[in-house]
N, C-alpha and C positions, 0 to 999 in steps of 0.2 A: 298866521305864519309862524313856522316851527323854526326855535332857534338852534343853529348848529354848534356844536360842541367843538372848540378848537382841537388840532391834534398838537400834541406836544413833540417837540423836535426828536426826541428819542423813539417816539411811535413811528414817526414818518419812515424811518429806515428800518424799521423791524417788520418782517412778514408775520402777519398775526397768525394765531393757531386755529382759528376756525375757518375750515375750507367748505366751501359751497360747491358740489359738482354740478356743471351744466351738462347735461347729457344731448344726445342728437336729438334734434327737434325740440329744444328747450329754450327757454331764456329766463335771466334774472336780473333784478334791479335790487340796489342796495345803495344806503347812505350810511352804513355801519363801518366804521373805520376799523374795526377788529376782524373783518370778515374777507377772505380771498376766494375770488371765483376761480373756478379749474375746470380744464376739460383736455380731452387729448384728441386730436385732429389728425385724419389722414386726408381723404380727398374732400371732406367738409370743410365749411369755414366758418369762422367765429369772427362777427364783429364786436369788438369792445368799444363801447360809446360813453363819453363821460362829460361832464360839465364840472370842472373843478370849482368855478366860483360857487356853485350850489353845493357842492360836496356831495355828487351822486352819479352812479354810474350803473353800468349794466353790460351783460354779455349775452349772444345769442349763439345757435350753433346750428346751422342748417345743412342738409344733406345733399340736397338739389336746387338748382337756380330756380327763379320763378316759374311758376306753372300758369302762364297766360291763358293757354288754352281753355282748361277746364275751370278756370277761376276758382281753383282749390283753396281751402281755406285752412289746409293742414301746416303745421309749423315746421315740418320737414322740409318747406320749400321757402327760399330765401326771401321772396316778396312778403309773405306773411311774417316769417320771422323779423325781417326789418322794421316793417310798419308795428309791430306789436310793441318791439324793444323801444323804439323811439316815442311812440304814444305813450308808453307807461313812464319814460323818464319825464316827458313833457309834463303828464297829470302829476308827477311827484315833485315838481318844482324846477326842472331843469329849463333853461331859456336855449330856444332853439338855434339862436345866433352863438351860444357858447359851446356848443356840442363840438367835441374834437371825437375823432375814430382811428381805432387801429384794428388793421386787419391781418387775419393769421389763417393758414391752413391750405387747401387747395393743391395738395401733392398729388403726384400721379404715383402711387403706390403700388399699383399693378400693371405691367405693360400688356397682360392678357385680355383688357377690357378697355373700353372707351375711356378717354381721358375726361371724367367727369371732373374732375380738380380744376381742370382749366376752364370749364364751362362755369364753375362756381365762383372762381376768381373773376371772370369777365363780367358775371352779373355783379358780384359785390362792387367792383369798382366803377361799374355803370350806374348802379343805383346810388352810390355815395355822390358820385359827380353830379348826376340829375337832380339829386335832392339839396345840391350846393354845400355838402359837409367838408370841413377840412380833414384829410387824412394826414395825421402826424406821424404814424410809421405803420409798416407792413412788412409780413414774412409770409411771402405766398409762394407757392408752385414748388418745383423740386421733386424729389423722389422720396423724402423723408417725412415719417408721422412727425407730430410736435405735441409736446405737453406744454401746456400754457397756464399760468397763474395770473390773475389780474386783480388790482386793488381797485374797485370801483370810485372809491372816494378821491384818490389821488392821479389815478390814471396810470399807475405805474404797472408794467408788464414783465414777468420772467417767462423765458421761452427756453426750452431744451429740445434739441432735436433728438428723434429717437433712431436706433440703428435701424438699418433697413430690414424688413422683414419679409419681404416678397419670397416666395417659395422658389426654389431652383427650377430652371426650364424641365419640361418632361424630356425624358430620354428613352430611347429603346432598350429593352432588356432582351439580351441576346435569349433565343430558343436553347433549351438543353440540349446537349448533344444526345444523339441516340445511343443507347447502351449496346456495346457489342453482342453478337449472337453467342458468345461464349459463356454468358451468365449461366449460372446452375442455381437452380432453385430446390432446396432440401425441404422434404416435409419431415 
């Protein structure tokens, strides 16, 4: 059994300088008190799962809800991303009964496409409920992307809503007016 180094009070409140990006289709687990996991979410969802007693946590970032029809094992699907993150936490010493969850993302960042964000949110909530984990906080849905920083050892999260970036709606450009017949071309 590994011994956990206690975190001094001054370190608990300071955000560490080492940042590990968790991009689409990835997950990362850490027990390092000096690391923060970071990602940017639009319609994707990130689950931040942690066990404060064991001093370990992790984050995933999935693009699409579970793909039950094809049984896909790709990390871009929520079902695989959730299973791998939780299994990695348990292998590293987390206790299933002590796991807490924070959910983020699932925005509808473009009205021109299907609302994949809502489907991701539905999947994440359903999965967590089915597995019996406690959701301690969430920031889901809406129309804005989010920048997320998560400290896996303590479960602390910082969230920044990003300005809307949707392109303006398409508009018709008026056809140019025909030139009058009085134009003279000189050679």
